[in-house]
N, C-alpha and C positions, 0 to 999 in steps of 0.2 A: 211734402218733403221739406225739411228744415235747411236753412242756409248753413254752410260751413264757414266759420270765421277763422281767419288766419291770425294767430296771435304770437307775439314774441314775448317770452318771459323776461321780466325785469332782472337785472344782474343779481339781486339778492335771491330771487326765486331760482335762478339758474345755479347759483352757488349751493342753495339748499338741495336742489335735485342732485347735484354732483356729490354732495356729502351723503345723501341717502344712498346713492349708488355705491359709494365707497363703503359705507356701513354694510350694505347688502353683500358686497364682495367679501369683506372681512368676516362677517358673521357666517357666510356660506362656507368659507374656507375653514373657519374655526369650528364649525358644527360637526365635523367628522363625516362619516358615511351618510349619504342621503337616505331619507325615509322612503319606504315603498319603492325603492329602486331595484330593478331586476339585476341579478347576479352581483358582480363586483361594483365598485364605486362608479356612479354615473357621472357623466359630464355635467359641468355647471351650466346653468342657463346664462344667456347674455341679456342684460337689462339695459335698455336705452331710454333715458328720460326725454320725453317729447316736449312737455311743458308743465309748468306749475303756475297757478293763478289764484290770487286771493279772491274770495267770493264776496262781492260787494253787498249782497243781500243777506249774508250770514257772517257777521263780524267774528273774527278769530278763526274762521274756517278757510280752507283752500282746496282746490281740485288739483290733482296731479295725474298726468297721463303718461303711461309707460308702455313700451313695447318689449315683450319677453320672447326671446328666441331659445327654444330648447333644441340642442343638438340631438341626434339619435341617441336614445337611452337617457337623455338629460332629466334631472329631477331637482326639486327644491328641498331644503331642509324643512322640518316642522317649524311653523311660524304663525304669527298673527299680524294683523295690520293696524289695529286700533283705529279702523276706518271702515267706511262702507266701500267695498270694492266690487266693481262691475267688470266682468271679463267677457271679451268677445273673441272667439277663435277665428283666426285669419287663414291658417294653413296647417295641414297635418291633422293629427288627432292627439288630444291631451286627456289625461285622467285627473279628476279633481275630487276631493272629499274634505269636508269639515267634520270636526269631532261630533259624533252623534248623528251624522248624516250618512246617506248612501253614497258609495263610490259611483261616479258617473264618467262615462267616456264621451267627450265632445268632439265634434267635427266642425269644419268651417261654417260660419253663420250661426252657430249655437252659442249660448250665453251661460254664465255662472255668476252667482252672487255670494259674497262673504260679508257677514255683518261685523260690526266693531268688536264684538265679544267672541267671535268664532276663532277656533284654532284650526289652521289649515294643515291637516294631517297628511294629505296626499296631493301632490302636484307634480306631474311628470309627463313626459312624452310617452305616448302609448306605443310608439314604434322604436325598434332598435336599429332601423335602417334609414328612416326618413326624418327630416327636421320637422319641427312644429313651431308655430308662431301665434301669439295672441296679444291683443290690446287690453290693457287694464286701466280703468279710471278709478282713482281713489278720492274720496271726500273725507278730509281729516282735519284735525286741529292744525293751525299754522305752525310750522316749525317742528311738528312731531315727525319721528322717523317713519319712513315708508314701510319698513319691515322690522318686526321684533322677533328674534329667535325664541323658541320655546324649548327648554331643555328636555 
């Protein structure tokens, strides 16, 4: 079992994470109705930046860890990350799909991967009555946005 290191992001990284969250909020609001959402407009997910850290052995790259909370019926707009994204489901059940892939329903303890060129076409809570939560770790270029909307 590996050790868990506690890290505090430097002020610049914290500002970058805050900017990424703001951009996510603005693009989510501007994206209109959510993709693959049941019935009417779904509730927006709540994204919490946990840390951003430059990767010493990969100059120009950084890791970003975020927590995503889907309210009942919550969904993401179609997007991509321009990053390698590793997802780990903590609570509830989520539905994920990338363009050209199969739609999968994931439960706590299950994982999902999105590559840098993948378009994330489905990302939603599988339940209309229970919340869902997952942890995502992104490996990306330093300063690149965490989320890029796809029209």
